[in-house]
C-alpha positions in Angstrom: -18.4 -7.8 -47.4 -16.2 -4.9 -46.7 -16.1 -3.7 -43.1 -15.1 -0.2 -42.2 -13.9 0.2 -38.6 -11.7 3.0 -37.3 -9.2 3.1 -34.4 -11.5 5.3 -32.3 -14.3 2.7 -32.4 -12.0 0.0 -31.2 -10.7 2.2 -28.4 -14.2 2.9 -27.2 -15.1 -0.7 -27.5 -12.1 -1.7 -25.3 -12.9 1.0 -22.8 -16.4 -0.4 -22.3 -14.9 -3.9 -21.9 -12.6 -2.5 -19.2 -15.2 -0.5 -17.3 -18.3 -2.5 -18.0 -20.3 0.7 -18.3 -20.7 3.3 -21.0 -20.7 6.2 -18.6 -17.5 5.1 -16.9 -15.9 4.4 -20.2 -16.9 7.9 -21.4 -15.4 9.5 -18.3 -12.2 7.5 -18.8 -11.9 8.6 -22.4 -12.9 12.2 -21.6 -15.7 12.2 -24.1 -19.5 12.3 -23.8 -21.6 9.3 -23.1 -23.6 9.6 -26.4 -20.3 9.7 -28.3 -19.3 6.3 -26.9 -22.8 4.9 -27.5 -22.9 6.0 -31.1 -19.4 4.5 -31.7 -20.4 1.1 -30.2 -23.7 1.0 -32.2 -21.7 1.8 -35.4 -19.2 -0.9 -34.6 -22.0 -3.4 -34.0 -23.6 -2.5 -37.3 -20.3 -3.1 -39.1 -19.7 -6.5 -37.5 -23.3 -7.5 -37.9 -24.3 -8.3 -34.3 -24.4 -7.2 -30.7 -21.0 -6.9 -28.9 -22.4 -6.4 -25.4 -25.2 -7.6 -23.2 -26.6 -5.9 -20.2 -26.5 -7.7 -16.8 -27.3 -6.5 -13.2 -23.6 -5.7 -12.7 -23.0 -3.9 -16.0 -22.2 -4.6 -19.6 -20.4 -7.8 -20.5 -19.2 -8.8 -23.9 -21.2 -11.3 -26.0 -19.4 -14.2 -27.6 -18.9 -11.9 -30.6 -17.6 -9.2 -28.3 -15.2 -11.6 -26.6 -13.9 -12.7 -30.0 -13.1 -9.1 -30.8 -11.2 -8.1 -27.7 -7.8 -9.6 -28.5 -7.7 -8.5 -32.2 -8.8 -5.0 -31.1 -6.0 -4.9 -28.5 -3.5 -6.1 -31.1 -4.7 -3.4 -33.6 -4.3 -0.7 -31.0 -0.8 -1.9 -30.2 0.1 -2.1 -33.9 -1.1 1.4 -34.5 1.0 2.7 -31.6 4.1 0.9 -33.0 3.5 2.3 -36.5 3.0 5.8 -35.3 6.0 5.9 -33.1 8.3 4.2 -35.6 7.2 6.8 -38.2 7.9 9.7 -35.8 11.2 8.2 -35.0 12.2 7.9 -38.7 11.2 11.5 -39.2 13.3 12.6 -36.2 10.4 14.0 -34.4 10.4 14.4 -30.6 7.9 12.3 -28.7 7.1 8.8 -27.8 5.8 7.5 -24.5 6.5 4.6 -22.2 4.1 3.1 -19.7 5.6 0.8 -17.1 3.9 -1.3 -14.4 6.1 -2.3 -11.5 6.0 -3.8 -8.0 6.6 -1.1 -5.4 9.9 -2.6 -4.1 11.5 -2.4 -7.6 10.0 1.1 -8.1 11.7 2.3 -5.0 15.2 1.1 -5.9 16.3 -0.6 -9.1 14.0 1.4 -11.3 15.1 4.7 -10.0 18.6 4.4 -11.3 17.6 2.8 -14.6 15.0 5.5 -15.3 17.6 8.2 -14.6 19.9 6.6 -17.2 17.0 6.3 -19.7 16.0 9.9 -19.2 19.5 11.1 -19.8 19.7 9.2 -23.1 16.1 9.8 -24.2 14.8 13.1 -22.6 12.0 13.4 -25.2 10.1 10.3 -24.1 7.2 10.8 -21.8 7.1 8.2 -19.0 4.3 6.9 -16.8 5.0 4.5 -14.0 2.2 2.6 -12.1 3.0 0.6 -9.0 1.0 -2.5 -8.0 1.9 -5.1 -5.4 0.4 -8.0 -7.5 2.7 -9.4 -10.2 -0.4 -10.9 -11.9 -2.0 -7.4 -12.3 1.2 -6.1 -13.9 1.5 -9.0 -16.3 -2.2 -8.7 -17.3 -1.6 -4.9 -17.9 1.3 -5.8 -20.2 -0.8 -8.4 -22.0 -3.7 -6.1 -22.6 -1.6 -3.1 -23.6 -2.1 -1.0 -20.6 1.6 -1.1 -20.0 4.4 -1.3 -22.6 6.6 -3.2 -20.1 6.3 -4.7 -16.6 8.7 -5.3 -13.8 7.9 -8.2 -11.6 9.6 -10.6 -9.1 7.5 -13.7 -9.8 9.2 -16.9 -10.8 6.1 -18.0 -12.9 5.9 -16.7 -16.4 2.5 -15.2 -17.6 0.9 -16.9 -20.6 1.6 -15.1 -23.9 4.4 -13.0 -22.5 8.1 -13.1 -22.5 10.5 -12.0 -19.7 14.2 -11.4 -19.1 16.1 -11.2 -15.9 17.4 -7.6 -15.4 18.5 -7.5 -11.8 18.5 -9.0 -8.3 17.1 -7.8 -5.0 18.2 -8.7 -1.4 16.3 -8.1 1.8 18.0 -5.6 4.1 17.3 -4.0 7.5 16.6 -0.2 7.3 17.5 1.2 10.7 16.9 4.6 12.2 19.6 7.4 11.8 22.5 7.0 14.2 22.4 3.2 14.2 25.8 1.5 14.3 27.7 -0.6 11.7 26.2 0.8 8.5 26.8 -1.6 5.7 27.7 -4.6 7.9 25.5 -7.6 8.0 23.2 -8.0 11.0 22.1 -11.4 12.2 18.4 -12.1 12.0 18.4 -13.1 15.7 19.5 -9.6 16.7 16.7 -8.1 14.6 14.2 -10.3 16.4 14.9 -8.3 19.6 14.2 -5.0 17.9 11.0 -3.1 17.1 9.8 -3.9 13.5 7.7 -1.6 11.4 6.1 -3.6 8.6 3.2 -4.1 6.1 0.5 -6.8 6.4 1.7 -10.3 5.9 -0.1 -10.9 2.7 1.5 -7.8 1.2 5.1 -8.4 2.2 7.3 -11.3 0.9 10.1 -10.1 3.2 7.9 -10.3 6.3 6.7 -13.8 5.4 10.3 -15.0 4.9 11.5 -13.2 8.1 8.8 -14.8 10.2 9.4 -18.3 8.7 13.1 -18.1 9.4 12.5 -16.9 13.0 9.9 -19.7 13.5 12.6 -22.3 12.8 14.6 -20.7 15.6 11.6 -20.8 18.0 11.2 -17.0 18.1 9.2 -14.3 16.4 9.6 -10.7 15.4 8.6 -7.8 17.7 6.2 -6.1 15.4 5.4 -2.7 16.8 3.6 -0.9 13.9 1.8 -2.3 10.9 1.3 0.0 7.9 -1.1 -0.6 5.0 1.4 0.5 2.4 5.1 0.8 1.8 4.8 4.6 1.7 4.5 5.0 5.5 7.5 2.8 6.5 10.4 5.2 5.7 9.1 8.3 7.7 8.6 6.1 10.7 12.1 4.6 10.5 13.6 8.1 10.0 11.7 9.3 13.1 13.3 6.4 15.1 10.1 4.4 15.7 11.7 1.1 14.7 13.3 -0.6 11.7 11.9 -2.0 8.5 12.7 -4.7 6.1 13.6 -3.3 2.7 14.6 -4.7 -0.7 17.8 -3.5 -2.1 19.0 -1.9 -4.2 17.4 1.1 -2.7 17.7 4.7 -4.0 20.3 6.7 -2.0 17.9 9.6 -1.7 15.3 7.4 0.0 17.8 6.0 2.5 18.6 9.5 3.6 20.2 9.4 7.0 18.9 6.0 7.8 21.3 3.0 8.1 21.0 0.1 5.6 22.4 -3.2 6.7 22.2 -6.6 4.9 20.7 -9.5 6.8 22.2 -13.0 7.6 20.9 -15.4 6.4 20.4 -13.8 3.0 17.2 -13.7 0.9 17.5 -12.8 -2.7 15.0 -12.7 -5.6 15.3 -11.9 -9.3 13.8 -8.8 -11.1 12.2 -9.6 -14.4 11.3 -7.4 -17.3 8.0 -8.6 -18.8 7.0 -7.8 -22.4 4.7 -8.8 -25.2 6.0 -10.8 -28.2 6.2 -9.1 -31.5 7.3 -5.5 -32.5 7.7 -2.8 -30.0 7.7 1.0 -30.3 11.2 2.7 -30.4 10.8 4.0 -26.9 10.0 0.5 -25.5 12.9 -1.0 -27.4 15.2 1.7 -26.0 14.2 1.0 -22.4 14.7 -2.7 -23.0 18.3 -2.0 -24.1 19.0 0.2 -21.1 17.6 -2.4 -18.7 19.6 -5.1 -20.5 22.8 -3.0 -20.0 21.9 -2.7 -16.2 21.4 -6.5 -16.1 24.9 -7.1 -17.5 26.3 -5.1 -14.6 24.3 -6.9 -11.9 
């Protein structure tokens, strides 16, 4: 039996899977709710069975629906690769790149690499989404939400590949006018100063800092706890205290603050996470730029 399914139906199907609700899926897709409903019914007619079942919490895929999810995602990715490769062969401007990244990489390493990429490929539209959870980023790459991910986790996600593209080191970001810029500061000295930080569960640097100080029978003087990384820099600039920051850090973000490495050192790798198989030209181009940056690390 010949089955006739188009890309739009698969996109609508995946949107309902993601949002567990036709109305929310329609809003996400910027179409009407009946449009999504008709597309899903047509898809169910073609495959010969129901793809969703209704529960108190929303729509969830049936066994048939679950079986369709990964092939539908792969079809969407293959279509994207085919379209962008064709445009590239024709010399047409365009292409897009969606990157998921942890905030600390977004605020430093990625800034310089994106600037290099934009200089070489100004026609590519770029969207960057920051999330503190490496697992969320890896899942976004796996499902096609992101073309690429930037993580710091040592564990590799199932079905994905990764390459090391850089290294980060914890540093102390001190208020403007602080002495000895660029010189290492001992962790015991920092323990006597006012620390501005994020909640423990959100900050690898804070957990490491506290663990090292605990072995020395002391603890940090936490004066302000912020819910996100965005609020740290303005407070340090205003002189309210210092913050722990992962370097490299964009020079524009440092501003007049003073950045000093910490002794003992804490380093971690930066990984570029990607799906196996073919990639659109813009994705391959970014992988090349990131690889060149890794060679200089």
